[in-house]
C-alpha positions in Angstrom: 109.2 95.2 152.3 106.7 93.4 150.1 106.4 96.6 148.0 110.1 96.1 147.0 109.5 92.5 146.1 106.7 93.5 143.7 108.9 95.8 141.6 109.9 94.3 138.3 113.1 95.5 136.8 112.2 93.7 133.6 108.9 95.6 133.3 110.6 98.9 134.0 113.4 98.4 131.5 111.1 97.0 128.7 108.5 99.8 129.3 111.3 102.4 128.9 112.5 100.8 125.6 108.9 100.7 124.3 108.3 104.3 125.2 111.5 105.5 123.5 110.6 103.3 120.5 107.2 104.9 120.3 108.9 108.3 120.1 111.3 107.2 117.5 108.7 105.5 115.3 106.4 108.6 115.6 109.3 110.8 114.5 109.9 108.5 111.5 106.5 109.4 110.0 107.7 112.8 108.6 110.7 110.9 107.2 108.4 108.5 105.5 106.4 111.3 104.0 109.2 113.7 103.1 112.2 111.6 102.2 110.7 108.2 101.3 107.8 109.7 99.4 105.2 107.5 101.2 101.7 109.0 101.0 100.5 110.5 104.3 97.4 108.2 104.0 99.8 105.3 104.5 102.6 106.7 106.6 100.4 108.3 109.3 98.2 105.3 110.2 101.1 102.8 109.9 103.7 104.8 111.7 101.5 106.3 114.4 99.7 103.0 114.8 103.0 101.2 115.6 103.9 104.1 118.0 100.6 103.9 119.8 100.9 100.1 120.0 104.3 100.5 121.7 102.7 102.8 124.3 99.8 100.4 124.9 102.0 97.4 125.2 104.3 99.2 127.6 101.2 99.5 129.9 100.4 95.8 129.4 103.7 94.5 130.8 102.1 93.3 134.0 101.1 90.2 132.2 103.4 87.8 130.3 101.3 88.3 127.2 102.5 91.9 127.1 106.1 90.7 126.6 104.9 88.5 123.7 103.3 91.5 122.1 106.5 93.4 122.7 108.4 90.8 120.7 105.9 91.2 117.9 106.3 95.0 117.9 110.0 94.6 117.4 109.3 92.7 114.2 106.8 95.4 113.2 109.3 98.2 113.8 111.9 96.5 111.6 109.2 95.8 109.0 108.6 99.6 108.8 111.9 99.5 106.8 109.7 98.6 103.8 108.4 102.2 103.9 111.5 103.9 105.2 114.7 102.0 104.7 116.3 103.7 107.8 113.7 101.8 109.9 115.5 98.6 109.2 118.5 99.9 111.1 116.5 101.8 113.7 114.1 98.8 114.2 117.1 96.5 114.6 118.6 98.8 117.2 115.4 98.8 119.2 115.0 95.1 118.9 118.5 94.7 120.3 117.6 97.1 123.2 114.4 95.2 123.8 116.1 91.8 123.8 118.8 93.2 126.2 116.2 94.7 128.6 114.1 91.5 128.5 117.0 89.2 129.1 118.8 91.3 131.7 115.5 92.0 133.4 114.7 88.3 133.7 118.1 87.6 135.1 117.8 90.3 137.7 114.3 89.0 138.7 115.7 85.5 139.2 118.6 86.7 141.3 116.3 88.9 143.4 113.9 86.0 143.9 116.8 83.8 145.1 118.1 86.6 147.4 114.6 87.2 148.9 114.2 83.4 149.4 117.5 83.2 151.2 116.7 86.2 153.3 113.3 84.7 154.3 115.0 81.4 155.2 117.6 83.2 157.3 114.8 85.2 159.1 112.9 82.0 159.8 116.0 80.5 161.5 
């Protein structure tokens, strides 16, 4: 039963968003090079760097600092719009998904904690 209590819906949802965001950002690199005429020497390290950061932060979500970095990554993804204007839109979509996953995940965690506390109290009686 304690295994079920340790599962974090917020972590799972936020990690899923970051993983999908990493894929989308990595796929934006050819767009930056081909359509936006950004030099590969700029597009590759910036685009793939943000994509890699998304994956690394997804693995860091066991600590609260990982969520802070996740918020920062949303700003970085939107800022990629400077290189490829479509990223303003795509970054905003992922920021919205991140915010929803984060907020909904926190709500679920609070409700689960209350339910487990009530269950424990009923078991003790």
